[in-house]
C-alpha positions, 0 to 999 in steps of 0.5 A: 689772498688765501695763501697769506692767512697762514704765515704773514703777521696776522695782527689785523691792525686796521681792525683791532686798534683803529690806528694804534700800534699793534702789539708784536706778539702774535706768532705766525708759525712754528719754527723747528730751529729758532734763531740760534744764540751765540755758540759760547754763551756770554755768561760763560765767557765772563766767568772764564774771564773772571777766572783768568783775571784771578789767576793773572792778578795773583789769586790762584786759589780763587782761579782754581775754584772758578775753573772747577765750577766752570768745568762742572757739567761740561764735556770736553774742555778746550786746551786754553781752559785746561792750561789755565786751570793747571796753572792755577792748581800749580800756583796753589800747590795742588801739583797732582791735580795740575798734572791730571789736567795736563793729561787731558790735553789733546797735544801733550807736547805743545810748548805750553804743556811742556812748560807746566810739566817742567814746573810740576817736576820742579815742585816734585824735586825731579830736576832732571825731568824738569830740565828735559821738559824745558830742553830746546824750549825758548821763551818765544815758543810760549805765548806772552802770557806764559813767559813769566812762568817760563822764566820762573822755571828757569830761575828755579833750575838755575838756583838748584844748580847753584848758578846764582847770577843766572837764577837772579836774572831769570827771576827778574825776567819773571817779575818783569814779564808778569801780566800784572803787579799782583802776579809779580807779588805772587811770584815773589811769594812763590820764590820765598815759599820755594826756599822753604822747600828746596834742598835737604836739611839735617840735624848736623846742619841745624846744630851748626846754625844754632852754634853760629847764632849763639857765637855771633849774638848781636851781629847781623851774621847771627840774625842770618844764621837764625833765619837759616835755622828757621828755614831748616826747621821748616824743611824738617817739618818742625814748623812749631819750633821754626815759629818759636825761633823766628819769634825769639829773633823778633824779640832780640835787641838789635834787630831793628838796628839792622832793619830786619824786622820786615823780613822776619815778620814775613818769614814768620808768616810763611813758616807759621802757615798762610792761614793761621792767626799768627801769620795774619798778625805778623803780616798786618804788623809788616804792612803797618811798618812805616819804613818797611820795603815795599816789595815785602809789603806787597807780598804781605798784602798778597798773602792777606788778601788771598786768605781773605778771599777764601773765608766767609767774613774777613771783617778783621782784614777789612778793618785793617784795610780801612785803617791803612787806606785812611791813614795820614800820610798815605800808605805807600801801597794805597793804590793796591789797598784800594784795589784789594778792598774793591775786589773784596767788596765785589766778592761779597756782592757790595757792588757799589762799594767795589765801584767806588774804590775802583773809580777812586784808584783810576781818579787818584792814581791814573799812572798806577800799574793797577789801572788795568785791574781796576778797569777789568773789575769795573767791567765785571761789577757792571756786568753783575748788576741787576739789571746788568749795565752791559754798555757801561761794562763794554765802555770799561773793557774798551778802555782796557783794550786800548791799553793792551798790545795786540795779542790774545788778551786783547782779542778776548777782550774784544769778544767780551765787548761784543758779548756786552753789546749783544746782550744790550741789543746793540747788535751793530756794535756787537758785530764790529767788536766781534770783527775786531776780535777776528782781526787780532792775533792769538784769539784761539778758536775763531769759528764761534766768534765768526758765528756770533758776528754773523748772528749780530749782523742778522739781528742788526738787520744787516743781512748783506753783511752777514751773507758776506761773512758767510760767503768767504769775505772773512778768512775764518772757517766755520765747521759745517754744523755751525755754518749751517746754523748761521745759514739758517738764521740768515735765510730765516731773517730774509724770509721774515723780512719779506725777501723769501725769493732771495732766501730760496735762491740762496738755499738752493745754491747751497744745497746744490753745492752738495755740502749738506751730507756732512750735517747732522740728520736733525739739521738736514731735516730742518733745512728741508723744512725751511725749503718747504716754508719758503715754497709756501711763502712764495705761493708754491704750495702745490709740492708741499703736501707730497714732499711732507708725506715723503719726509714723514715716511723717512722719519718713520724708517729712521733708526733710533741711533740717528734720531731719538724717538722724541726728536723724531716725533717733534720734527714730524709735528712741525712737518704736519703743521706746515702740510696743513697750512699748505692744504689751506693755501691750496683751498683744500680746507677739508684736507688741512683740517684732517691733517690738523686733527691727526696732528692733535691726536699724535702730538697733543699739547705740542707747539705745532698742535696748539698752533694748529688751532690758531692757523685754523682760526685764521683760515676761518676768519679769511672765509668770514667764519668768525664764530667758528674762528672764535670758538677754535681759539677759545678751545685752545685757551680752554685745553692748554691754559699753560701754553704761551699761545693761550693768551694770544688765542684769547686776544684774537678771539676778542678781535673776532668777536669785535669784528662781528660788529654787534653790541652783544659781541662787543660786550663778549669781546670785553668779557674775553679780554677780562678773562685774559687779564685775570688769567695772565696778569703779567702778559705783555699784552695787558696794556693792549687788553685794557686799551681795547676794553676801553675802546669797546666801551666807547663803541658801546657809548659807555663813556663813563666806563671808557674814561675809567679804563683809559685812566686805569691804563695811564696809571698802570702803565706810566712808562709804556711806549704807547701810553700817549695813545691811551691819553689821546683816546681818553681826551677823545672820549671827553670831547665826544661826551662833552655837551652843553650839559657837561661843559666840564668834560669838553674843557678837560678835553681841551686841556688834555689836547693842549698838554699832549701837543706841547709834550716833548716826550710824546711822538711827533705825529701824535702831537700834531694830532693833539694840536688839531683836536685841540682846535676842534674842541675849542670850536665845539666850545664856541671859541672860534677865534681861539680855534682858528689861532690854534690851527695857525699855531699847528701849521707854524709849529709842525709844517717845517717838520713835514717839509723836513721829512720828520713827520710820519704818515699819521702826522702828515694826515693830521697836518692836512686835516688842519689845513683843510679846517683852517682854510674853511675858516679863512674862506668864511672870513673872506681871506681867500688869498691866504686860503689859496696860498695854503692849498698851494703850499699843501700841494708843494709839500706833498701832503695827503688830500691832493685831489681836494686841494686842487678842487679848492684851488680851481674853485677859489681862483676865479674869486681872487683878483690877480695880484698887481705885477711885482707885488710881494706876497703878504 
């Protein structure tokens, strides 16, 4: 017995809440390596997804900004991150910075890097270098997500060589391979912007174009000459003059006869500069033209949206969006307009508006190519809500995943789905989602995903499944450090589940495999701590003190390069705590107390030092030294009021005061609990504190105070999972306090019991208890027949639940009490046959009270005449 006090869940439930569920907040030990969170944090994964989404949907400037923020404070960046960041910078025109990111790649010759280097050379007009970078590189050599960029590079190279047909075909391939309609529009935009920069320009060429424009005035050729003249001026960096030429062409009669206004409005926007007022006016006019080509309108919307995302208050653009969306007949780009408005709403934090527009797109245009983007946005919106709607986000991601073909993007969505379930505490679904990701191709580094899958299985309580993943059922390898962190979680879970022997055997097998030497020193020490912890759990404490002394000597001799002073002292404090526990388990209290005194001297205020007070108190409680135990806990709360353990210490101190069993100590317990409530008003224990105060007032026969406190609990915690216990206790006080002089309290108790018995939201076991007490209260009120009918009603209502296995231990107990109570009435009324049948059914149902039922059957059988042969039961 002695070995149990220092590590089991010492909540003392039978004493402290008299049958009420115990708050699961009392710590049992200090653990130097608690259960590990996922290696890649879900929040970071979602931010990366947001950056990739912006890039995929044609907003490279936003993507570049997001990648820049994500990179802050991080060490080495993985290849996929660097590649995507460089792509965003390339598409944004930040060519030099894109090259800097590529230079950080571990393998600069990987196909994805060669492709981006070729794009950089093209934008720098280094055509031969670009061709060299793409030499022997086929479209199938790069991931599917990059193939559109491959075709774009080929289109630009062919265009430079004046291979018009090849250039046109490659550009069409780029458009078709684009990951989204937004990216296709971005390619169109980049192609047009590229035209402004490519080639050379001269004053002579400019003069020839001017003469052609004048000579052929009024013809289509004149407008084409004017267009080329504006482009040439832009290449010569004379943008103001280029703008003037385009504006003059827009005013020229005959432009609309050739249906050229949309092309010249877009050209005006490009030569004026995407972020200028003149550009935005031209683009809005283009989007408002009823007969404008859709491809030009898509580019115009892409330009306007890109600019709007980069300003603090794009009110003017929002007004235009509203007008286009509400116009009749519907705008030809209505689905795209809805998506852009939703994206803008999400950016400014209006998540309700974003969700409305994205849902409208799905409902009105289920066949749109923008459905994927809408589903992704809906997932992000629900992730960002307060509180986050993780399950809803997972549902939208599942719908999106089902629309994608197997590959990297589908795999990454599976990881995000797993993260969503994980944060929603649906660990079984999280494990399944991570498993889906591991089975996909193109996932990338899979070790962190396997780690998260194992952690999810552990938190779901599926320890055998977690072990199977670690034992090689999964083909994905984990690096040594991650593997042992996962093993730690599994071993600790087995230990906490009461299967320390299984954990000990597995740990020994792993240690015998001699794969520990490659681990970091802190992790090796934590595994040795776990080995000692398991020895204590198994009652094998004899070896622990000497082993701890050896480890402490090793720590003292460890060089700072291997372990920092702070980490060394921290680990030493955990080992000292477990050493003190071992001495207590061995019955050597003096040595244990001495270790704790040394721990408090060397590491004052540390978690282990503070917990040593709790361990000492529990040792005192086991030896029935309740006053000393209580004093230890009060000392903890006095010395470390900011510690997370201080409110727990006050809670246990109140329980020990209650156990002393005097009216004065009951009052002392109430006072300690009041201190806890006043000093820690937001602590999760507060519900139980107020409930315990009411229980103690009831023990003091202070029924008035007890009623007030129970009422306070009910009003203060209307959504607490145990609130019905407070209501039951309040009804119990009303019944106990009811008398001939106070019949109104008994009447109130009857109403409360009846309400609880009929309340669907209340736990089933509690409803059985309430129904039994309802009958008892009616009997106390002198309504014997109503009481008898109530007991019958209890059996009719809840006995099927007992036989179907739906009642717990408490429910079955109260059902037995009901049977015993009702059979007493039946015996008094001479209904012995009915009483006998109830006792027999009670035995058949396996309800508590078997001995009593058999005794009653033996007593009643001689008094009951045997039924005639063939007679039916009533």
